[in-house]
C-alpha positions in Angstrom: -6.5 37.5 28.3 -8.9 36.3 25.6 -7.3 38.6 23.1 -3.9 37.1 23.9 -5.2 33.5 23.4 -6.7 34.5 20.0 -3.4 36.0 18.9 -1.6 32.8 19.8 -4.2 30.7 18.0 -3.9 32.9 14.9 -0.2 32.7 15.0 -0.3 28.9 15.2 -2.8 28.6 12.4 -0.6 30.9 10.2 2.4 28.8 11.0 0.6 25.6 10.1 -0.6 27.2 6.9 2.9 28.2 5.9 4.2 24.8 6.8 1.6 23.1 4.7 2.4 25.3 1.7 6.2 25.1 2.0 6.5 21.4 2.8 3.9 20.2 0.2 1.7 18.6 2.8 -1.3 18.9 0.6 0.5 17.1 -2.2 1.5 14.4 0.2 -2.1 13.9 1.3 -3.2 13.7 -2.3 -0.5 11.2 -3.0 -1.5 9.1 0.0 -5.2 9.0 -1.2 -4.2 8.2 -4.8 -1.8 5.5 -3.5 -4.5 3.9 -1.4 -6.8 3.9 -4.4 -4.1 2.4 -6.7 -3.3 -0.3 -4.0 -7.0 -1.2 -3.9 -7.3 -1.4 -7.6 -4.1 -3.5 -8.0 -5.2 -5.8 -5.1 -8.5 -6.4 -7.0 -6.6 -7.1 -10.2 -4.3 -9.6 -8.5 -7.0 -11.3 -6.4 -9.7 -11.5 -9.0 -7.9 -11.7 -12.4 -4.3 -13.0 -11.9 -4.6 -15.4 -8.9 -7.5 -17.6 -9.9 -5.9 -18.9 -13.1 -2.5 -19.2 -11.4 -4.1 -21.2 -8.5 -5.9 -23.4 -11.1 -2.6 -24.2 -12.7 -1.1 -25.0 -9.3 -4.1 -27.1 -8.2 -5.9 -24.7 -5.8 -9.4 -23.4 -6.4 -8.7 -20.5 -4.1 -5.8 -19.1 -6.1 -2.5 -18.8 -4.4 -4.1 -18.3 -1.0 -5.3 -21.9 -1.0 -1.8 -23.4 -1.3 -0.8 -25.0 2.0 1.7 -27.5 3.4 0.8 -29.8 6.3 3.5 -30.3 8.9 1.5 -33.1 10.6 -0.6 -33.3 13.8 0.4 -31.5 17.1 0.3 -33.3 20.4 -3.3 -32.0 20.9 -4.3 -33.6 17.6 -4.6 -30.4 15.6 -3.0 -30.2 12.2 -0.1 -27.7 11.8 -0.5 -26.1 8.4 1.8 -23.6 6.7 -0.2 -21.3 4.5 2.6 -20.4 2.1 0.1 -19.5 -0.6 -1.0 -16.4 1.4 2.6 -15.3 1.6 3.1 -15.8 -2.2 -0.1 -13.8 -2.8 1.1 -10.9 -0.6 4.5 -11.0 -2.3 2.9 -10.8 -5.8 0.8 -7.9 -4.5 3.9 -6.1 -3.3 5.8 -6.6 -6.6 2.9 -5.5 -8.7 2.2 -2.4 -6.6 6.0 -1.6 -6.6 5.9 -1.7 -10.4 2.8 0.4 -10.7 4.3 3.1 -8.4 7.6 2.9 -10.3 5.8 3.4 -13.7 3.6 6.2 -12.3 6.7 8.1 -10.9 8.6 7.7 -14.2 5.5 8.3 -16.4 4.7 11.5 -14.7 8.4 12.4 -14.5 8.1 12.9 -10.8 11.7 11.6 -10.4 13.0 14.6 -12.3 11.0 17.0 -10.1 12.5 15.3 -7.0 16.0 15.7 -8.3 15.5 19.5 -9.0 14.4 20.1 -5.4 17.7 18.7 -4.0 
């Protein structure tokens, strides 16, 4: 019985190994790790270099994240505030990350490799 279980486990491991090689799972994992690192770097660039001067020009010491719009007080006396600066900050992050990914894909000619696989 134990020999049968070992054979099943070996077969499953061999199948997974073939899947990883054929489907490029290792390349996908490397891409995810590099993508996370690029996202962290781009977020740092945006939050620490781009946003402070932009916020200063717009009148916020916190960069775009400090931009708010007050809707007034609620019935409980709490102020209702729209933090539109946080949305703008996240939008700029998205646009910059999208451009970085676009230029990496075209710079490394990965788009040509993807077309050949089809």
